[in-house]
C-alpha positions as CSV (number, residue, x, y, z in Angstrom):
1,X,0.0,0.0,0.0
2,X,2.9,2.4,0.7
3,X,4.1,2.0,-2.8
4,X,0.7,3.0,-4.3
5,X,0.5,6.1,-2.1
6,X,4.1,7.0,-3.1
7,X,3.3,6.5,-6.8
8,X,0.1,8.6,-6.4
9,X,2.1,11.3,-4.7
10,X,4.7,11.3,-7.5
11,X,1.9,11.5,-10.2
12,X,0.3,14.4,-8.3
13,X,3.6,16.2,-7.9
14,X,4.3,15.8,-11.7
15,X,0.8,17.0,-12.6
16,X,1.2,20.0,-10.3
17,X,4.6,20.9,-11.8
18,X,3.2,20.6,-15.3
19,X,0.2,22.8,-14.4
20,X,2.4,25.5,-12.9
21,X,4.7,25.5,-15.9
22,X,1.7,25.8,-18.2
23,X,0.3,28.7,-16.2
24,X,3.6,30.5,-16.3
25,X,4.0,30.0,-20.0
26,X,0.5,31.2,-20.8
27,X,0.7,34.2,-18.4
28,X,4.3,35.3,-18.8
29,X,3.4,39.0,-18.5
30,X,1.6,38.4,-15.2
31,X,4.4,36.2,-13.8
32,X,6.9,38.8,-14.8
33,X,4.9,41.6,-13.2
34,X,4.5,39.6,-10.0
35,X,8.3,39.0,-9.8
36,X,9.1,42.6,-10.4
37,X,6.6,43.6,-7.6
38,X,8.2,41.1,-5.3
39,X,11.7,42.3,-6.0
40,X,10.6,45.9,-5.5
41,X,9.0,45.0,-2.1
42,X,12.2,43.3,-1.0
43,X,14.2,46.3,-2.0
44,X,11.9,48.7,-0.2
45,X,11.9,46.5,2.9
46,X,15.7,46.5,2.9
47,X,15.8,50.3,2.4
48,X,13.5,50.7,5.4
49,X,15.6,48.5,7.5
50,X,18.7,50.4,6.6
51,X,17.0,53.7,7.3
52,X,15.9,52.5,10.7
53,X,19.5,51.7,11.6
54,X,21.1,54.9,10.1
55,X,21.5,58.4,11.4
56,X,18.6,60.9,11.0
57,X,19.0,63.9,8.7
58,X,17.0,67.1,8.4
59,X,14.5,67.7,5.7
60,X,16.6,70.5,4.3
61,X,19.6,68.2,3.9
62,X,17.4,65.7,1.9
63,X,16.1,68.4,-0.4
64,X,19.6,69.7,-0.9
65,X,20.7,66.3,-2.1
66,X,17.6,65.9,-4.3
67,X,18.1,69.3,-5.9
68,X,21.8,68.6,-6.7
69,X,23.2,71.4,-4.5
């Protein structure tokens, strides 16, 4: 009985992989968009963490940097 469960698990795993690949191929733009969003979220999260651990600066200093002064 263990072998049939294992064989069923393997079949299910293979079908699941095939379905995921098919969805990814048919919706490349969506998958790409989701990956970009995830990477942006990771980058923003890291920037927030860095900001929390860095020295504070004044608003004027920030605008000075942004304006290129």
